[in-house]
C-alpha positions in Angstrom: 11.1 17.3 -1.8 10.9 20.0 -4.3 11.9 19.8 -8.0 11.5 17.7 -11.1 12.2 14.1 -12.0 16.0 14.5 -12.4 17.0 17.1 -9.8 15.4 17.7 -6.4 15.9 19.4 -3.1 15.1 17.1 -0.2 14.5 18.4 3.3 14.3 15.6 5.9 13.3 16.1 9.6 13.4 13.5 12.3 13.1 14.2 16.0 12.3 12.7 19.4 10.8 14.5 22.4 10.7 12.8 25.8 7.3 13.0 27.4 8.6 12.5 30.9 11.2 15.2 30.8 12.5 18.1 28.9 14.9 16.2 26.7 14.9 15.7 23.0 16.8 15.6 19.8 16.3 16.5 16.2 18.1 15.7 12.9 17.6 18.0 9.9 19.0 17.3 6.4 19.0 19.4 3.3 20.1 17.4 0.3 20.5 18.0 -3.4 19.3 14.8 -5.2 20.1 13.7 -8.8 18.5 10.7 -10.6 21.4 8.5 -11.8 19.4 5.3 -12.6 15.7 4.4 -12.9 14.2 4.8 -9.4 17.7 5.7 -7.8 18.9 9.1 -6.6 22.4 10.2 -5.5 22.1 12.7 -2.7 24.6 15.2 -1.2 24.2 18.0 1.3 24.3 18.8 5.0 22.9 17.3 8.2 22.5 19.2 11.4 21.9 17.4 14.7 20.6 19.2 17.8 20.0 17.9 21.3 18.6 19.5 24.4 18.1 18.5 28.0 20.8 19.0 30.6 22.8 20.9 28.0 22.0 22.1 24.5 24.4 21.1 21.7 24.6 20.9 17.9 26.9 19.4 15.3 27.0 19.7 11.5 27.8 17.0 9.0 28.4 16.7 5.2 26.1 14.0 3.8 26.5 11.7 0.8 24.0 8.9 0.1 21.7 7.1 -2.2 17.9 6.7 -2.1 15.7 4.5 -4.2 13.3 1.8 -4.8 14.9 -1.7 -4.6 13.3 -4.8 -6.2 10.0 -5.9 -4.6 9.2 -2.3 -3.8 11.5 -1.8 -0.8 12.3 1.9 -0.2 16.0 2.1 0.7 18.2 4.9 2.0 21.9 4.6 2.7 24.1 7.6 3.8 27.6 8.4 4.9 28.1 11.5 7.2 31.3 13.4 8.1 31.0 15.9 10.9 33.0 19.2 11.1 35.2 17.5 13.7 36.0 14.6 11.3 33.7 12.0 12.9 32.4 9.5 10.2 29.1 7.7 10.6 26.7 5.8 8.4 23.0 5.1 8.3 21.0 2.4 6.5 17.1 2.4 6.4 14.7 0.2 4.6 10.8 0.2 4.5 8.0 -1.4 2.7 4.4 -0.3 2.2 1.6 -2.8 2.9 -1.7 -1.5 1.5 -4.8 -2.5 3.4 -6.9 -0.1 1.3 -5.9 2.7 -1.2 -5.5 5.0 1.8 -4.7 2.9 4.9 -1.1 1.7 4.8 1.1 -0.2 7.2 4.8 0.7 6.9 7.3 -1.6 8.6 10.8 0.0 8.8 14.3 -1.1 9.9 17.3 1.2 10.5 20.9 0.4 11.4 23.4 3.1 12.5 27.2 2.8 12.6 30.1 5.0 13.6 33.7 4.7 12.4 35.1 6.3 15.6 34.3 7.1 19.2 32.3 10.3 19.9 31.8 10.3 23.7 30.2 13.8 23.8 27.3 12.3 21.8 27.3 8.9 23.6 28.6 7.0 20.5 31.3 4.4 20.3 32.8 2.9 17.1 31.0 0.0 15.4 27.4 -0.8 15.0 25.9 1.8 17.4 22.2 1.0 17.3 19.1 0.0 15.4 15.4 0.6 15.2 12.6 -1.7 14.2 9.2 -0.1 13.9 5.9 0.1 12.1 3.5 3.0 11.3 -0.1 2.9 10.3 -0.9 5.9 8.2 -4.0 7.2 6.6 -3.5 9.1 3.4 -6.0 11.9 3.5 -4.3 13.0 0.3 -1.2 11.3 -1.1 0.7 14.4 -0.1 -0.5 14.4 3.5 -0.8 11.3 5.8 -1.0 11.3 9.6 0.4 8.2 11.2 0.5 6.3 14.5 3.0 3.5 15.3 5.5 1.9 17.5 9.3 1.9 17.4 11.7 -0.4 19.3 15.3 0.8 19.7 18.5 -1.0 20.8 22.0 0.3 21.3 24.9 -2.1 20.7 28.5 -2.6 21.8 30.3 0.3 23.3 27.5 2.7 22.5 25.2 0.6 24.7 27.8 0.8 27.5 28.2 4.6 27.2 24.5 5.2 27.3 24.0 2.7 30.2 26.7 4.6 32.2 24.7 7.8 31.5 21.6 6.2 33.0 19.9 5.2 29.7 18.5 1.8 28.9 20.1 -0.4 26.2 16.6 -0.9 24.7 13.5 1.1 24.7 10.2 1.4 22.8 8.0 4.3 22.1 4.7 5.1 20.6 5.1 7.5 17.6 2.7 9.9 16.1 3.2 12.4 13.3 2.5 13.1 9.7 4.1 12.4 6.4 4.0 15.3 4.0 5.5 16.0 0.6 5.0 18.9 -1.9 
């Protein structure tokens, strides 16, 4: 993020790259954030999804959400997205930092995704579409830069699981994750 205590610009990037093929996806968000209560921000902006593999495709969404620190130090993000085609989806994430030392941190995380309509081009059916449960160990070289290593377990639900299974994907999968957490 960039900005002060009350108004900030957030840039969020999240992506997956298959190591056994040339497939992947990326989600990029650019959000204006305004503090509306202690520890809570209202966010609005855009999200752009990209996927590549057999075909390359993109889609753009308007985004509206909240982000903050819930009681007992849980980091929470909830967002609603409306694509340029009118598809509506939602995302809820929660995480918690367990400090082993001042620099070594375990971060368990849970995420649930939902769609309010069918989007077969993206392998999504209406309802609860999927979820993730994971953990990341990170070492904060500086508070602003921390490489991490972890594991994420994903599961698709309902019609989304059926669509993805018909496309040759598994209902559940797990992956090792590596990356870095940075802020300015």
